[in-house]
C-alpha positions in Angstrom: -12.2 -57.2 -22.8 -13.6 -59.8 -19.9 -14.6 -56.2 -17.8 -18.0 -55.5 -17.1 -19.5 -52.1 -18.2 -20.6 -51.3 -14.3 -16.2 -51.6 -13.5 -15.6 -49.6 -16.8 -18.0 -46.8 -15.8 -16.6 -46.8 -12.3 -12.9 -46.5 -13.2 -13.9 -43.5 -16.0 -15.4 -41.8 -12.7 -12.2 -42.2 -10.5 -10.2 -39.3 -9.8 -6.6 -39.8 -11.6 -4.7 -38.5 -8.3 -5.8 -39.0 -4.5 -6.0 -35.1 -3.6 -4.8 -34.1 -0.1 -7.0 -31.9 2.2 -6.0 -28.4 1.7 -5.2 -26.4 4.9 -7.6 -23.2 4.8 -5.3 -19.9 4.9 -7.1 -18.0 7.7 -6.3 -14.5 8.7 -4.3 -13.8 11.9 -5.5 -15.1 14.6 -6.0 -13.5 18.0 -5.0 -10.0 16.3 -1.5 -10.3 16.9 0.8 -7.7 15.2 3.7 -9.1 13.3 7.2 -8.2 15.4 8.9 -5.5 13.7 12.3 -6.3 12.3 14.9 -4.6 13.6 18.5 -3.8 12.3 21.8 -1.6 13.8 24.4 -0.5 12.3 27.3 0.4 14.5 29.6 3.0 13.4 31.5 3.3 16.6 35.0 3.1 15.2 34.8 5.4 12.1 33.0 8.0 14.0 35.3 8.3 17.0 37.9 8.9 14.4 35.8 11.5 12.6 35.9 10.3 9.0 32.0 9.2 9.1 28.8 11.5 9.8 26.3 9.5 11.4 23.6 12.3 10.5 24.5 12.2 7.1 24.6 8.6 7.1 21.0 8.3 8.4 19.7 11.0 5.7 21.4 8.9 3.0 19.5 6.2 4.1 16.2 7.7 4.4 16.6 9.0 0.9 17.6 5.6 -0.7 15.7 2.7 0.9 13.1 1.5 -1.2 9.7 0.4 -0.3 7.7 -2.2 -2.5 10.3 -0.7 -5.4 9.9 2.6 -4.6 12.1 5.4 -3.3 10.6 7.9 -0.5 8.0 5.2 -0.2 8.8 4.1 3.3 6.0 5.8 5.2 5.4 4.2 8.8 6.3 0.7 7.2 10.2 1.3 7.8 11.8 4.0 9.9 15.6 4.8 10.5 16.6 6.5 13.7 20.2 7.1 15.4 21.7 7.0 19.1 25.3 8.5 19.2 27.3 6.3 16.8 24.3 3.8 15.9 21.9 3.5 13.3 18.5 1.2 13.7 16.6 0.4 10.9 13.1 -1.0 12.1 10.4 -2.5 9.7 7.1 -3.6 9.9 7.3 -5.4 6.7 10.0 -7.8 5.1 13.0 -6.1 4.9 16.1 -7.4 3.9 19.3 -7.1 6.2 21.8 -7.9 2.8 19.8 -4.7 1.6 21.1 -2.6 4.3 24.6 -3.9 3.9 24.3 -3.0 0.2 22.9 0.5 0.7 26.0 0.8 3.8 28.6 0.1 0.9 27.2 2.6 -1.5 27.4 5.5 1.2 31.1 4.5 1.9 31.9 4.3 -1.8 30.4 7.6 -2.3 32.5 9.1 0.4 35.4 7.3 -0.8 35.6 5.3 2.6 35.1 2.0 0.7 39.1 1.7 0.6 39.5 1.8 4.5 36.0 0.2 5.9 34.1 -2.9 5.6 30.7 -4.0 6.5 30.6 -7.0 8.8 28.0 -9.0 10.7 28.5 -8.5 14.0 25.6 -11.0 15.2 21.6 -12.1 13.7 20.3 -8.2 13.3 23.2 -6.0 13.6 26.5 -5.0 10.9 29.4 -3.0 12.1 31.8 -1.0 10.2 35.5 -2.2 10.7 38.8 -1.2 9.5 40.5 -3.5 7.3 43.5 -5.0 8.7 46.7 -4.0 7.0 49.8 -5.9 8.0 52.9 -3.9 8.2 55.1 -6.6 9.6 56.9 -7.2 5.6 57.5 -3.6 5.6 59.3 -3.6 9.5 61.2 -6.5 8.6 62.8 -5.1 5.4 63.7 -2.1 7.7 66.0 -4.5 10.0 68.4 -5.5 7.3 
């Protein structure tokens, strides 16, 4: 109760929390274009064995990839191309590698290949279709007796 009137007015006008300066969100500087995201799906093994058709898989991806929640909305933002037994998905917008794995598994299931093939990340921007490793050692040992 011993505070002066000017002191109380000064406290009342002070902000409750000291505000930090907010950095301004500027547009793209220099007009640089965002680099395209590129993912590769390597289908070499199943194609060599003749159990997977790359053209059919490419068609499947073109029909199923969703952009902004809509199918057939790829326009020029996302493109699917193939070279021999590899499929390349290029995107100028954010695109999930995990989504590509999901679609690949969906295609394998549709063609009843899911029991024999698995989708494995071979590096940061590519997947590879590999066969499951089935151990036949137990069967061979039983035959020796």
